[in-house]
N, C-alpha and C positions, 0 to 999 in steps of 0.2 A: 503493500500500500503507499503510495506516495503521501508525504507530509510536508508542510510548508518548509521544512528543514532540507528536504530534497531540492527546491527551487532556488533559483538565483536570483538575486535582486535586479531590479531594472530600474535605470535611471529615470525619476520623475519628469524632466524635461524632454524625455522620448516617448512617454506613453501614448500621446497623440498617435504615433505610428503604429500602435497596436489595435487601435479602434477606428482609424480613418474608414469612414462609411462609402467614399465614392470611390469609383474605379479611375485608372488613369484614362483621359480623355484627350482630345484634341479640339482646341477652339480656334476657329477661323474668323478672321476679320478681313474687309477690304476699307482701306484708309487712302481717300485721295486716288482711287483707281487702282491701288497696289494691294493684292492679296496676301496675307500673312496666315500662318498658323503657328499655335504655340502648344506645348505640352502643359498640362494641368492634372495636378495630383490632388488638389484640395478643392473637392465638390462633393456635393450629395445633392439627394433627391428630397426636398423640404415638403412636399406635398403632392398627392396624385392629380388631384383635380379641385380647381384649375392646376394644371402642372405648375411647378415652380422647382427650379433647380438652382443650386446656390454654387459659385465658383469664387475661389480666393484670386484675384487678378488686381494689381494695383500698379502705382506709378512706376515700379521698378521693371515692369514687363512692358515690351515694345507694344503689345497689344494694346495697353491701357488707353492710350490717346484715340485710338480708332473706336474704341467702346464708348467713350465717353463724346465723341464728335458725332458718330454715326447710330449710336444707340441699336445697334444689332450685331450679332454673332451666329456661328452656327457650333453647335455641340456635336462633334462628331466621335463615335464608338469606335476604336480602332480593333481589329482582329488581332488574336494572338501571335499571328506569324508577323505582325507589324511591331513586335515589341522593341526590337534594336533600333528600327526607325524611329519609334516614338521617344526612346531615350535620346538618339541623336538630335531630334527636333527639339528637344528639351535644353540641350547643351551649346544653342548658338542663338543668337539673337537675328530677329527678321530686320534689325537695323542695319545689320551687315551682310546678311545673307537672303536671297531669294528662295524660301525654304521648300516652295513647290518645285520650283526647278532642281535645286540642289538634292532634294531627295525623290524624285521622280514621282510626284504626287500628280493625280489629275484633279484640277478645279474645274467643278461641274457648277453651272448657274444655278441659283436656287430659284424658287417660285415666290416665296414671301419676302425675302432679304437680298441684299448685295452682297453680303459675305459668301465665299464659294461653300460648297459641300466637298468632301473628300471622297473620291469614287471607289478608294480603295479601302474604305473604313467599312465595318458592319451597318453602321446607323448614322444618320444625320439630323438634327433637330435644329431646324430653323428657330432664331430666337429673337425677341426685340426687348430692349429695356423699355419699362413701364412705371418703375418705381426707383426713385433715387434719395429717398428720404432717409436712409441711414447714412448719407455723406456726413462725416464728422471730420474734426481737424486731421484725424490720422488717415483720412480718405476713404474712410468706409461707406460702402454703398449697396444698395439692396434694390434689384431689379424685379420687378412681378410681372404676371401675364400682361399682355396687351389685350385691348379689347373691352366690351363692358363688362361690369361686375365689380365685385368688391375686392380692393388691394389691401393686403395684410401690410400693415405699416408698423414698425417698432421704434422706441426713441433711440436716437443715436447714441452710441457707446464707444468706449475707447477699446478698439480691436485691431487686428489686422484688415486690410481693404476685402472686403467681401461683396461680391456680386452674385446675384441671383437673377438667371434668365428664365422666361417661360417660354415652351414651344408656341411658336405660331404654326409651324408644320413640322411633321417628323416623317422619315423615309428608312426603309430597311431594305437591304439587297434582297431580291426575291432568290437568288441562288442559296442562301443560307436558311436551311431550315432544322428546326429543333426538334427533337423527339425527346419524349420522356423516359 
């Protein structure tokens, strides 16, 4: 039988890594006509209906300015075989590299937003900014769903920049089938 004495301590400043709820995703933007893609590991589904997806994206990210100016992005769910590419995308900046060209990604025009979908990904969720009420001095922001209906608003608080997007359209590759 395992007891607490058999376990190793884990640094408190690292526990978030044990329970991070979101998968590693790609977030695409189009800024002044130029597409960009970034890797994002700090994200989660906040609510299913109306859909609300939260992502941590801040001024330290090249995509941040595009999100602020355009108010839209695409959340793309990469396939497992894209793991090395997803890591490489996260290890460079769109300020220095055309990531679509560098990593041979296919940008597909969306139907609802100007940000591109990524053809190689399993699914793409077209998103729009609808709520920036959480913008605080630390650049916190929250984006909610677009369209009619209530928007959840929380008071600003000191935190890392948090952005939440809600799908305006979602697509998944028909060639991917899932069996139970």
